[in-house]
C-alpha positions as CSV (number, residue, x, y, z in Angstrom):
1,M,260.9,58.8,80.0
2,Q,258.1,56.5,79.3
3,L,256.8,56.2,75.6
4,I,254.1,58.7,75.3
5,G,251.6,58.0,72.4
6,R,252.5,55.4,69.6
7,K,250.0,53.0,70.6
8,E,249.6,51.9,67.1
9,E,253.2,51.1,66.3
10,Q,253.4,49.1,69.5
11,K,250.5,46.9,68.6
12,T,252.4,46.4,65.4
13,F,256.1,45.3,67.0
14,K,254.0,42.8,69.5
15,H,252.0,41.6,66.1
16,M,255.3,41.1,64.3
17,M,256.9,39.3,67.5
18,Q,254.3,36.8,67.6
19,S,254.2,36.3,63.9
20,T,255.4,32.7,63.2
21,E,257.3,33.7,59.9
22,S,260.1,36.2,59.8
23,K,259.1,40.0,59.3
24,L,260.8,43.0,57.6
25,V,259.7,46.3,59.1
26,A,260.5,49.6,57.9
27,V,260.2,52.5,59.8
28,Y,260.4,56.1,58.4
29,G,259.8,59.8,59.2
30,R,261.6,63.1,59.6
31,R,264.4,64.1,61.8
32,R,263.8,64.2,65.3
33,I,260.5,62.4,65.2
34,G,261.6,59.7,68.0
35,K,262.1,56.4,65.7
36,T,265.2,55.3,67.4
37,F,263.6,56.2,70.7
38,L,260.5,54.2,69.9
39,I,262.3,51.1,68.8
40,R,264.8,51.2,71.7
41,K,262.2,51.6,74.6
42,Y,259.8,49.0,73.0
43,F,262.4,46.3,72.8
44,D,263.9,47.5,76.1
45,T,267.3,47.5,73.8
46,K,267.3,44.0,74.0
47,F,268.2,43.3,70.5
48,T,270.1,40.3,68.7
49,F,271.9,42.8,66.8
50,E,272.0,46.5,66.4
51,I,273.9,48.7,64.3
52,V,273.7,52.5,63.1
53,G,275.1,53.4,59.9
54,L,278.0,55.8,59.9
55,H,277.3,59.4,58.7
56,N,279.4,60.1,55.6
57,G,281.7,56.9,56.1
58,N,282.8,55.2,53.0
59,M,282.4,51.6,51.8
60,K,285.3,50.4,53.8
61,D,284.5,52.4,56.9
62,Q,280.8,51.0,56.8
63,I,282.2,47.0,56.7
64,R,284.7,47.7,59.1
65,H,282.2,49.3,61.5
66,F,280.0,45.9,60.9
67,V,282.4,43.6,61.4
68,Q,283.5,45.4,64.9
69,T,279.7,45.5,65.7
70,L,279.5,41.7,65.3
71,V,282.5,41.3,67.3
72,R,280.8,43.6,70.3
73,H,277.6,41.2,70.0
74,G,279.9,38.4,70.8
75,Y,280.8,36.9,67.5
76,A,284.5,36.4,68.1
77,E,285.4,34.7,65.0
78,A,284.6,38.1,63.0
79,M,287.7,39.1,64.3
80,V,289.7,37.3,61.8
81,A,287.4,37.9,59.0
82,H,288.2,40.6,56.3
83,P,285.1,41.3,54.0
84,D,286.0,43.3,51.1
85,T,282.4,43.5,49.8
86,W,279.0,43.7,51.5
87,M,278.0,40.2,49.9
88,E,280.9,38.9,52.2
89,T,279.9,40.6,55.0
90,F,276.2,39.6,54.8
91,D,277.5,36.0,54.6
92,L,279.5,36.6,57.8
93,F,276.4,37.8,59.6
94,S,274.4,34.8,58.2
95,L,277.0,32.8,59.9
96,Y,276.4,34.6,63.1
97,L,272.6,34.3,63.2
98,N,273.0,30.6,62.5
99,K,275.1,29.9,65.7
100,L,272.5,31.5,67.7
101,K,270.3,29.0,69.7
102,G,266.7,29.3,70.8
103,K,263.5,29.8,68.8
104,E,262.6,33.1,70.2
105,K,262.4,36.1,67.9
106,K,265.6,37.5,67.0
107,V,265.5,41.4,66.5
108,I,267.7,42.7,64.3
109,F,268.2,46.7,64.0
110,F,269.5,48.4,61.3
111,D,269.4,52.3,62.3
112,E,270.3,55.1,59.7
113,L,270.1,52.3,56.9
114,P,270.7,55.0,54.0
115,W,274.2,55.8,55.4
116,F,275.1,52.3,54.6
117,D,274.3,52.7,51.2
118,T,277.4,54.5,49.7
119,P,278.1,55.1,46.1
120,R,279.0,51.7,44.1
121,S,279.1,49.8,47.1
122,K,276.1,47.7,46.0
123,F,274.8,47.5,49.7
124,L,271.2,47.2,48.7
125,M,271.7,44.5,46.5
126,A,273.6,42.6,49.1
127,F,270.9,43.5,51.6
128,E,268.1,42.3,49.4
129,H,269.7,39.0,48.8
130,F,270.4,38.5,52.7
131,W,266.6,39.2,53.2
132,N,265.4,36.7,50.4
133,A,267.9,34.0,50.6
134,F,268.5,33.8,54.2
135,C,266.0,35.8,56.5
136,T,262.9,34.4,54.6
137,K,263.6,30.7,54.8
138,R,263.4,31.0,58.6
139,S,260.7,31.8,60.9
140,D,262.5,33.7,63.7
141,I,263.8,37.0,62.2
142,L,262.5,40.4,63.1
143,L,264.4,42.8,60.8
144,I,263.8,46.6,61.5
145,I,265.3,48.9,59.5
146,C,265.1,52.8,60.0
147,G,266.1,56.1,58.4
148,S,265.7,59.9,58.6
149,S,266.5,60.1,54.9
150,A,262.9,60.5,53.5
151,S,264.1,60.6,49.7
152,W,266.0,57.4,50.2
153,M,263.6,55.2,52.2
154,I,261.1,56.1,49.9
155,K,262.6,55.6,46.6
156,K,265.1,52.6,47.9
157,I,262.8,50.8,50.0
158,L,259.0,51.9,49.9
159,Q,259.1,52.2,46.2
160,N,261.6,49.4,45.7
161,K,261.0,47.5,42.3
162,G,263.9,44.9,42.8
163,G,264.5,42.3,45.2
164,L,262.5,44.2,47.9
165,H,259.4,44.6,46.1
166,N,256.4,43.6,47.9
167,R,259.0,42.3,50.8
168,I,258.5,44.6,53.4
169,S,255.9,43.5,55.9
170,E,255.2,46.4,57.6
171,K,255.8,50.2,56.6
172,M,255.6,52.4,59.8
173,Q,255.8,56.2,59.3
174,I,256.3,57.8,62.5
175,L,254.5,61.1,62.8
176,P,254.6,64.1,65.2
177,F,252.6,63.9,68.8
178,T,249.1,65.1,68.6
179,L,248.3,68.2,70.6
180,S,247.0,66.1,73.5
181,E,250.2,63.7,73.2
182,T,252.0,66.9,73.6
183,K,250.3,68.1,76.6
184,L,250.9,64.5,78.1
185,F,254.7,64.7,76.9
186,L,255.1,68.1,79.0
187,N,253.3,66.9,81.8
188,E,255.8,64.1,82.2
189,K,258.4,66.6,82.2
190,G,256.6,68.4,85.0
191,I,255.8,71.4,82.8
192,K,251.9,72.4,83.7
193,W,251.3,74.9,81.2
194,S,247.9,76.0,80.0
195,M,246.2,74.7,77.0
196,Y,246.3,77.9,75.2
197,D,250.0,78.1,75.6
198,I,250.8,74.2,74.9
199,A,248.6,75.2,71.5
200,Q,251.2,78.4,71.0
201,L,254.1,76.1,71.4
202,Y,252.5,73.4,69.1
203,M,252.0,76.0,66.5
204,T,255.5,76.8,66.4
205,M,257.5,73.4,66.4
206,G,254.7,71.1,66.1
207,G,254.5,67.8,68.3
208,I,258.3,66.9,67.6
209,P,259.4,65.1,70.8
210,Y,263.4,66.3,70.4
211,Y,262.4,69.9,70.2
212,L,259.3,69.2,72.9
213,D,262.2,67.8,75.3
214,A,264.2,70.9,75.3
215,V,261.6,72.9,76.8
216,R,262.4,74.0,80.4
217,K,260.3,73.8,83.4
218,G,259.7,77.1,85.0
219,E,260.1,79.3,81.6
220,S,257.0,80.8,79.9
221,V,256.0,79.9,76.3
222,V,257.2,83.1,75.0
223,Q,260.6,82.6,76.8
224,C,260.9,79.1,75.5
225,I,260.1,80.0,72.1
226,D,262.7,82.9,72.0
227,R,265.5,80.9,73.4
228,L,264.9,77.9,70.8
229,C,264.3,79.8,67.7
230,F,265.5,83.2,68.0
231,Q,268.6,83.1,69.9
232,K,271.6,82.2,67.8
233,T,272.6,79.4,70.3
234,G,269.3,78.2,70.2
235,L,268.4,74.4,69.1
236,M,266.3,75.4,66.3
237,Y,267.9,78.5,65.1
238,N,269.9,76.5,62.2
239,E,267.2,73.6,62.0
240,F,265.7,74.9,58.7
241,E,268.8,74.1,56.8
242,E,269.9,70.8,58.5
243,L,266.1,69.4,58.1
244,Y,266.1,69.4,54.6
245,T,269.8,68.3,54.1
246,S,269.3,65.3,56.5
247,L,266.0,64.4,54.5
248,F,266.7,65.1,50.9
249,S,269.3,64.9,48.5
250,N,269.5,68.2,46.3
251,S,266.9,70.0,48.6
252,D,267.4,73.2,46.9
253,N,263.9,72.5,45.0
254,H,262.4,71.1,48.5
255,K,263.2,74.4,49.8
256,K,262.0,76.8,47.1
257,I,258.7,74.8,47.1
258,I,258.0,75.2,50.8
259,S,259.2,78.9,50.9
260,I,256.8,79.7,48.1
261,L,254.0,77.6,49.8
262,A,254.7,79.5,53.1
263,S,253.8,82.7,51.4
264,S,250.3,81.7,50.2
265,K,247.8,81.2,53.5
266,G,245.3,79.2,50.9
267,G,248.0,77.1,49.2
268,M,248.5,76.5,45.4
269,T,248.0,74.2,42.7
270,R,250.8,72.7,41.0
271,D,250.6,74.9,37.7
272,E,250.6,77.8,40.1
273,L,253.9,76.6,41.8
274,I,255.7,75.9,38.6
275,I,254.7,79.5,37.4
276,K,256.1,80.9,40.9
277,S,258.9,78.7,41.2
278,K,259.9,78.7,37.6
279,L,260.8,74.7,38.1
280,P,260.4,72.9,35.1
281,S,257.2,70.7,35.0
282,G,258.4,67.0,34.7
283,G,259.6,63.9,36.6
284,N,262.1,65.8,39.1
285,L,259.2,68.0,40.2
286,T,256.7,65.4,40.9
287,S,259.5,63.4,42.6
288,T,260.2,66.3,44.7
289,M,256.4,67.0,45.6
290,D,256.0,63.3,46.3
291,E,258.8,63.3,49.0
292,L,257.4,66.5,50.5
293,V,253.9,64.7,50.7
294,K,255.1,61.7,52.1
295,S,257.2,63.3,54.6
296,N,254.0,65.1,55.6
297,F,255.4,68.5,55.1
298,I,252.9,69.4,52.4
299,I,249.5,68.2,52.0
300,P,247.3,67.9,48.9
301,W,243.6,68.9,49.1
302,T,240.4,69.6,46.9
303,P,239.0,72.8,47.7
304,Y,234.9,72.7,47.6
305,G,233.8,73.2,44.2
306,R,236.9,72.3,42.3
307,K,237.6,69.6,40.2
308,Q,240.0,66.4,41.5
309,N,242.9,67.4,39.2
310,K,242.9,70.7,40.5
311,L,244.6,69.6,43.7
312,V,245.9,72.7,46.2
313,F,249.1,72.1,48.2
314,K,249.4,73.5,51.7
315,I,252.0,73.3,54.3
316,E,251.1,70.9,56.9
317,D,254.2,70.9,59.0
318,F,253.8,73.6,61.8
319,L,257.8,74.2,62.0
320,L,258.3,74.9,58.5
321,Y,255.7,77.1,58.3
322,F,256.7,79.1,61.2
323,I,260.3,79.4,60.3
324,S,259.7,80.2,56.4
325,N,256.8,82.6,57.3
326,L,257.6,83.8,60.7
327,C,261.0,83.3,62.2
328,M,263.1,84.5,59.3
329,A,261.1,87.5,59.4
330,G,261.6,88.1,63.2
331,R,265.2,87.4,63.1
332,A,265.6,90.3,60.6
333,D,263.6,92.7,63.0
334,N,265.9,91.5,65.6
335,R,269.0,92.2,63.6
336,K,267.7,95.8,63.3
337,T,266.6,96.4,66.6
338,G,269.2,94.6,68.7
339,Q,266.1,92.4,70.6
340,N,265.0,88.9,70.3
341,W,261.7,87.5,70.0
């Protein structure tokens, strides 16, 4: 399938490739949004080096995986290397890059970067050193880092106070498709629904490419929503829990805030959320809400006539609103009646 939308992101990649300096691009966004697809499609999988972190792998697993990936990319010398630390691993990686000939941009893609950062591994320290001590001295590196864990990407990369502070060349947040892009995506799949039907679908799952790709040609929008959201084998039946777990560490507070906001059509102020949720006011709540805002799950706004310090928070993500406010209730009714939506 061809790339739908993502015009500005493609312009950014083109600009980075033409730069006479090495560039570090941080790509982030919610699970299923199409980050990896965009990067692989644009660069036509022609990477100098590409690696995906191991989910739940420990430090030893991750380093062994890194070395094996170097071997697969043609660096045979890595077969006899046995690095024990990330500093040693990135030194080995630097040797590999130094052996490559040509002045063209060398595109390096680290997918699911947060998975490399296991406890006490000092991965981020070694990564920062690799960028600052090796990459910035060259003009031919385009290093793209990507991750679905919003909390990790925001805290450790975007708000980095250490070696990566002000070192990110481009912070690229991948957003859901617009309604018009959703129509283009469905048309590309041969699905010719009316705008009313497309709007119905959009209000249940938003413009998330992974979910839209599950729409089948020949079924109605009602049949599609029922199959994906209400049947136990549906792709999105358990997505509510999996979404939070993949994006946020200690996601209970995130879920609580979303559930409370879903019950309020007009949104709530921070003070109202504190009262309703019984969560303590402080740094943890501020951090949780900041992560939800930066993940485009909730949006702060000032109603007409209110003071700026009385921001109201509302759910911005269609899928979360649908699951929290409508889907759960519909499933409860289904269990009583034995029927689907």
